[in-house]
Biopython code that builds the backbone (N, CA, C, O; Angstrom):
import numpy as np
from Bio.PDB.StructureBuilder import StructureBuilder

atoms = [
    (1, "MET", "N", (99.177, 122.820, 131.232)),
    (1, "MET", "CA", (99.157, 121.798, 130.337)),
    (1, "MET", "C", (98.921, 122.884, 128.621)),
    (1, "MET", "O", (97.813, 123.373, 128.401)),
    (2, "PRO", "N", (99.546, 123.000, 128.082)),
    (2, "PRO", "CA", (99.505, 123.696, 126.880)),
    (2, "PRO", "C", (98.280, 123.073, 125.987)),
    (2, "PRO", "O", (97.830, 121.932, 125.887)),
    (3, "SER", "N", (97.946, 124.298, 125.396)),
    (3, "SER", "CA", (96.573, 123.653, 124.706)),
    (3, "SER", "C", (96.946, 123.764, 122.654)),
    (3, "SER", "O", (97.642, 124.592, 122.066)),
    (4, "GLN", "N", (96.249, 122.724, 122.151)),
    (4, "GLN", "CA", (96.868, 122.212, 121.552)),
    (4, "GLN", "C", (96.735, 123.244, 120.283)),
    (4, "GLN", "O", (95.765, 123.991, 120.413)),
    (5, "PRO", "N", (97.483, 123.447, 119.104)),
    (5, "PRO", "CA", (97.233, 124.719, 118.090)),
    (5, "PRO", "C", (96.020, 124.449, 117.319)),
    (5, "PRO", "O", (95.551, 123.365, 117.665)),
    (6, "HIS", "N", (95.401, 124.968, 116.496)),
    (6, "HIS", "CA", (94.310, 125.136, 115.709)),
    (6, "HIS", "C", (94.741, 124.332, 114.632)),
    (6, "HIS", "O", (95.923, 124.419, 114.299)),
    (7, "PRO", "N", (94.030, 123.607, 114.065)),
    (7, "PRO", "CA", (94.189, 122.981, 112.631)),
    (7, "PRO", "C", (94.350, 123.503, 111.704)),
    (7, "PRO", "O", (93.439, 124.300, 111.483)),
    (8, "PRO", "N", (95.161, 123.479, 110.903)),
    (8, "PRO", "CA", (95.223, 124.212, 109.427)),
    (8, "PRO", "C", (93.746, 124.069, 108.540)),
    (8, "PRO", "O", (92.942, 123.143, 108.649)),
    (9, "LYS", "N", (93.674, 124.860, 107.938)),
    (9, "LYS", "CA", (92.112, 124.878, 107.202)),
    (9, "LYS", "C", (91.954, 123.994, 106.033)),
    (9, "LYS", "O", (93.025, 123.687, 105.510)),
    (10, "TYR", "N", (91.192, 123.644, 105.643)),
    (10, "TYR", "CA", (90.718, 122.986, 104.171)),
    (10, "TYR", "C", (90.455, 124.200, 103.714)),
    (10, "TYR", "O", (89.767, 125.081, 104.230)),
    (11, "ARG", "N", (91.107, 124.197, 102.609)),
    (11, "ARG", "CA", (91.071, 125.505, 101.448)),
    (11, "ARG", "C", (90.489, 124.856, 99.936)),
    (11, "ARG", "O", (90.484, 123.655, 99.667)),
    (12, "HIS", "N", (90.160, 125.610, 99.321)),
    (12, "HIS", "CA", (90.189, 125.351, 97.970)),
    (12, "HIS", "C", (90.638, 126.151, 96.973)),
    (12, "HIS", "O", (90.418, 127.316, 96.643)),
    (13, "TYR", "N", (91.535, 124.987, 96.436)),
    (13, "TYR", "CA", (92.914, 125.479, 95.336)),
    (13, "TYR", "C", (91.467, 126.048, 93.776)),
    (13, "TYR", "O", (91.269, 125.008, 93.147)),
    (14, "LYS", "N", (90.817, 126.917, 93.304)),
    (14, "LYS", "CA", (90.122, 127.008, 92.791)),
    (14, "LYS", "C", (90.750, 126.547, 91.005)),
    (14, "LYS", "O", (90.254, 125.740, 90.220)),
    (15, "PRO", "N", (91.837, 127.321, 90.859)),
    (15, "PRO", "CA", (92.436, 126.842, 89.356)),
    (15, "PRO", "C", (92.278, 125.226, 88.717)),
    (15, "PRO", "O", (92.565, 124.869, 87.575)),
    (16, "LYS", "N", (91.715, 124.364, 89.867)),
    (16, "LYS", "CA", (92.010, 123.105, 89.683)),
    (16, "LYS", "C", (90.708, 122.603, 90.460)),
    (16, "LYS", "O", (90.666, 121.374, 90.502)),
    (17, "ASP", "N", (89.795, 123.144, 90.992)),
    (17, "ASP", "CA", (88.901, 122.928, 91.701)),
    (17, "ASP", "C", (89.489, 121.940, 92.840)),
    (17, "ASP", "O", (88.670, 121.030, 92.966)),
    (18, "LEU", "N", (90.500, 121.767, 93.655)),
    (18, "LEU", "CA", (90.833, 121.099, 94.278)),
    (18, "LEU", "C", (90.722, 121.669, 95.750)),
    (18, "LEU", "O", (90.661, 122.869, 96.018)),
    (19, "ALA", "N", (90.706, 120.594, 96.694)),
    (19, "ALA", "CA", (90.811, 120.790, 98.219)),
    (19, "ALA", "C", (92.181, 120.569, 98.659)),
    (19, "ALA", "O", (92.831, 119.523, 98.644)),
    (20, "VAL", "N", (92.519, 121.779, 99.069)),
    (20, "VAL", "CA", (94.167, 121.711, 100.101)),
    (20, "VAL", "C", (94.249, 122.455, 101.290)),
    (20, "VAL", "O", (93.674, 123.487, 101.634)),
    (21, "VAL", "N", (95.328, 121.514, 102.027)),
    (21, "VAL", "CA", (95.485, 121.810, 103.331)),
    (21, "VAL", "C", (97.074, 122.396, 103.270)),
    (21, "VAL", "O", (97.901, 122.055, 102.424)),
    (22, "HIS", "N", (97.304, 123.371, 104.383)),
    (22, "HIS", "CA", (98.879, 123.877, 104.161)),
    (22, "HIS", "C", (99.391, 123.400, 105.370)),
    (22, "HIS", "O", (99.040, 123.886, 106.446)),
    (23, "ILE", "N", (100.137, 122.552, 105.283)),
    (23, "ILE", "CA", (101.084, 122.049, 106.343)),
    (23, "ILE", "C", (102.628, 122.538, 106.793)),
    (23, "ILE", "O", (103.361, 122.327, 105.827)),
    (24, "ASN", "N", (103.269, 123.028, 107.740)),
    (24, "ASN", "CA", (104.421, 123.041, 107.616)),
    (24, "ASN", "C", (105.630, 123.224, 106.866)),
    (24, "ASN", "O", (106.815, 122.892, 106.899)),
    (25, "GLY", "N", (104.238, 124.383, 105.676)),
    (25, "GLY", "CA", (105.001, 125.111, 104.849)),
    (25, "GLY", "C", (105.213, 124.214, 103.476)),
    (25, "GLY", "O", (106.061, 124.424, 102.608)),
    (26, "CYS", "N", (104.075, 123.000, 103.506)),
    (26, "CYS", "CA", (103.555, 122.481, 102.275)),
    (26, "CYS", "C", (102.425, 122.318, 102.188)),
    (26, "CYS", "O", (101.697, 122.128, 103.162)),
    (27, "ASP", "N", (101.965, 122.366, 100.759)),
    (27, "ASP", "CA", (100.203, 122.067, 100.430)),
    (27, "ASP", "C", (100.269, 120.263, 100.153)),
    (27, "ASP", "O", (100.893, 119.521, 99.394)),
    (28, "VAL", "N", (99.397, 120.119, 101.082)),
    (28, "VAL", "CA", (98.857, 118.652, 100.684)),
    (28, "VAL", "C", (97.743, 118.837, 99.948)),
    (28, "VAL", "O", (96.950, 119.658, 100.409)),
    (29, "TYR", "N", (97.374, 118.155, 98.642)),
    (29, "TYR", "CA", (96.154, 118.263, 97.812)),
    (29, "TYR", "C", (95.372, 117.150, 98.354)),
    (29, "TYR", "O", (95.954, 116.125, 98.710)),
    (30, "LEU", "N", (94.125, 117.263, 98.446)),
    (30, "LEU", "CA", (93.357, 116.337, 99.312)),
    (30, "LEU", "C", (92.097, 115.750, 98.161)),
    (30, "LEU", "O", (91.163, 115.066, 98.583)),
    (31, "GLY", "N", (92.229, 116.136, 96.616)),
    (31, "GLY", "CA", (91.658, 116.079, 95.904)),
    (31, "GLY", "C", (90.145, 116.613, 95.300)),
    (31, "GLY", "O", (89.755, 117.674, 95.788)),
    (32, "LYS", "N", (89.346, 116.028, 94.379)),
    (32, "LYS", "CA", (88.174, 117.334, 94.217)),
    (32, "LYS", "C", (87.632, 118.123, 95.344)),
    (32, "LYS", "O", (87.486, 117.530, 96.413)),
    (33, "HIS", "N", (87.351, 119.212, 95.276)),
    (33, "HIS", "CA", (86.935, 119.825, 96.180)),
    (33, "HIS", "C", (85.724, 119.828, 97.012)),
    (33, "HIS", "O", (84.666, 120.214, 96.516)),
    (34, "ASN", "N", (85.771, 119.514, 97.976)),
    (34, "ASN", "CA", (84.262, 119.270, 99.055)),
    (34, "ASN", "C", (83.664, 117.724, 98.567)),
    (34, "ASN", "O", (82.546, 117.354, 98.924)),
    (35, "SER", "N", (84.458, 116.973, 97.801)),
    (35, "SER", "CA", (83.747, 115.567, 97.820)),
    (35, "SER", "C", (84.403, 114.916, 99.285)),
    (35, "SER", "O", (85.189, 115.464, 100.057)),
    (36, "PRO", "N", (83.703, 113.363, 99.386)),
    (36, "PRO", "CA", (83.272, 112.906, 100.464)),
    (36, "PRO", "C", (84.847, 112.516, 100.774)),
    (36, "PRO", "O", (85.382, 112.517, 101.882)),
    (37, "GLU", "N", (85.391, 112.215, 99.630)),
    (37, "GLU", "CA", (86.973, 111.302, 100.010)),
    (37, "GLU", "C", (87.507, 112.940, 99.972)),
    (37, "GLU", "O", (86.541, 113.230, 100.677)),
    (38, "SER", "N", (88.084, 114.060, 99.803)),
    (38, "SER", "CA", (89.054, 114.962, 100.043)),
    (38, "SER", "C", (88.124, 115.364, 101.678)),
    (38, "SER", "O", (88.616, 116.289, 102.325)),
    (39, "TRP", "N", (87.239, 114.885, 102.090)),
    (39, "TRP", "CA", (87.167, 115.448, 103.629)),
    (39, "TRP", "C", (87.692, 114.234, 104.306)),
    (39, "TRP", "O", (88.314, 114.392, 105.356)),
    (40, "GLU", "N", (87.530, 113.154, 103.871)),
    (40, "GLU", "CA", (88.033, 111.920, 104.474)),
    (40, "GLU", "C", (89.602, 112.108, 104.530)),
    (40, "GLU", "O", (90.211, 111.705, 105.521)),
    (41, "LYS", "N", (90.295, 112.744, 103.432)),
    (41, "LYS", "CA", (91.621, 112.434, 103.254)),
    (41, "LYS", "C", (92.153, 113.641, 104.497)),
    (41, "LYS", "O", (93.159, 113.665, 105.206)),
    (42, "TYR", "N", (91.075, 114.504, 104.382)),
    (42, "TYR", "CA", (91.736, 116.120, 105.335)),
    (42, "TYR", "C", (91.985, 115.671, 106.781)),
    (42, "TYR", "O", (92.871, 115.940, 107.593)),
    (43, "SER", "N", (90.840, 114.854, 106.823)),
    (43, "SER", "CA", (90.889, 113.917, 108.588)),
    (43, "SER", "C", (91.678, 113.209, 109.156)),
    (43, "SER", "O", (91.852, 113.036, 110.363)),
    (44, "ARG", "N", (92.453, 112.543, 107.807)),
    (44, "ARG", "CA", (93.230, 111.440, 108.056)),
    (44, "ARG", "C", (94.656, 112.420, 108.420)),
    (44, "ARG", "O", (95.333, 112.332, 109.444)),
    (45, "VAL", "N", (94.838, 113.202, 107.460)),
    (45, "VAL", "CA", (96.002, 114.025, 107.620)),
    (45, "VAL", "C", (96.280, 115.165, 108.894)),
    (45, "VAL", "O", (97.360, 115.590, 109.304)),
    (46, "ILE", "N", (94.858, 115.497, 109.363)),
    (46, "ILE", "CA", (94.586, 116.347, 110.302)),
    (46, "ILE", "C", (95.000, 115.488, 111.861)),
    (46, "ILE", "O", (95.382, 116.067, 112.878)),
    (47, "ALA", "N", (94.825, 114.138, 111.729)),
    (47, "ALA", "CA", (95.102, 113.244, 112.919)),
    (47, "ALA", "C", (96.328, 112.762, 112.832)),
    (47, "ALA", "O", (96.966, 112.428, 113.831)),
    (48, "GLU", "N", (96.739, 112.684, 111.732)),
    (48, "GLU", "CA", (98.352, 112.423, 111.862)),
    (48, "GLU", "C", (99.196, 113.545, 112.230)),
    (48, "GLU", "O", (100.195, 113.398, 112.934)),
    (49, "TRP", "N", (98.769, 114.798, 111.712)),
    (49, "TRP", "CA", (99.485, 115.990, 112.433)),
    (49, "TRP", "C", (99.173, 116.657, 113.659)),
    (49, "TRP", "O", (99.728, 117.673, 114.077)),
    (50, "ARG", "N", (98.219, 115.999, 114.223)),
    (50, "ARG", "CA", (97.819, 116.116, 115.762)),
    (50, "ARG", "C", (99.001, 114.851, 116.388)),
    (50, "ARG", "O", (100.029, 115.080, 117.025)),
    (51, "THR", "N", (98.544, 113.724, 116.035)),
    (51, "THR", "CA", (99.656, 112.545, 116.502)),
    (51, "THR", "C", (101.014, 113.106, 116.991)),
    (51, "THR", "O", (101.696, 112.699, 117.932)),
    (52, "ASN", "N", (101.313, 114.389, 115.925)),
    (52, "ASN", "CA", (102.995, 114.572, 115.833)),
    (52, "ASN", "C", (103.044, 115.697, 116.455)),
    (52, "ASN", "O", (104.122, 116.280, 116.338)),
    (53, "ASP", "N", (102.106, 116.307, 117.193)),
    (53, "ASP", "CA", (102.605, 117.184, 118.519)),
    (53, "ASP", "C", (102.370, 118.914, 116.998)),
    (53, "ASP", "O", (102.993, 119.959, 117.187)),
    (54, "GLY", "N", (101.537, 118.760, 115.895)),
    (54, "GLY", "CA", (101.489, 119.815, 114.950)),
    (54, "GLY", "C", (102.532, 119.697, 114.010)),
    (54, "GLY", "O", (102.867, 120.743, 113.453)),
    (55, "VAL", "N", (103.280, 118.374, 113.626)),
    (55, "VAL", "CA", (104.535, 118.289, 112.745)),
    (55, "VAL", "C", (104.218, 117.367, 112.306)),
    (55, "VAL", "O", (104.464, 116.312, 112.892)),
    (56, "ARG", "N", (103.264, 117.386, 110.592)),
    (56, "ARG", "CA", (103.301, 116.408, 109.597)),
    (56, "ARG", "C", (104.789, 115.608, 109.066)),
    (56, "ARG", "O", (105.750, 116.334, 108.810)),
    (57, "SER", "N", (104.898, 114.417, 108.949)),
    (57, "SER", "CA", (106.137, 113.542, 108.925)),
    (57, "SER", "C", (106.332, 113.701, 107.398)),
    (57, "SER", "O", (107.273, 113.142, 106.834)),
]
sb = StructureBuilder()
sb.init_structure("model")
sb.init_model(0)
sb.init_chain("A")
sb.init_seg("    ")
for serial, (resi, resn, name, xyz) in enumerate(atoms, 1):
    if name == "N":
        sb.init_residue(resn, " ", resi, " ")
    sb.init_atom(name, np.array(xyz, "f"), 0.0, 1.0, " ", f" {name:<3s}", serial, name[0])
structure = sb.get_structure()
């Protein structure tokens, strides 16, 4: 059984103090860096990414 790829990292876009995750060549902005809302959105985005076998729709 193939192992699932590691999820993309939660990163800090410093110029605007935003959280961002880079998935399939696109940046997905998650809101204010390190806020509970941005971590929640990151979790949702990663869950969607995992459901689609590492491909975000």
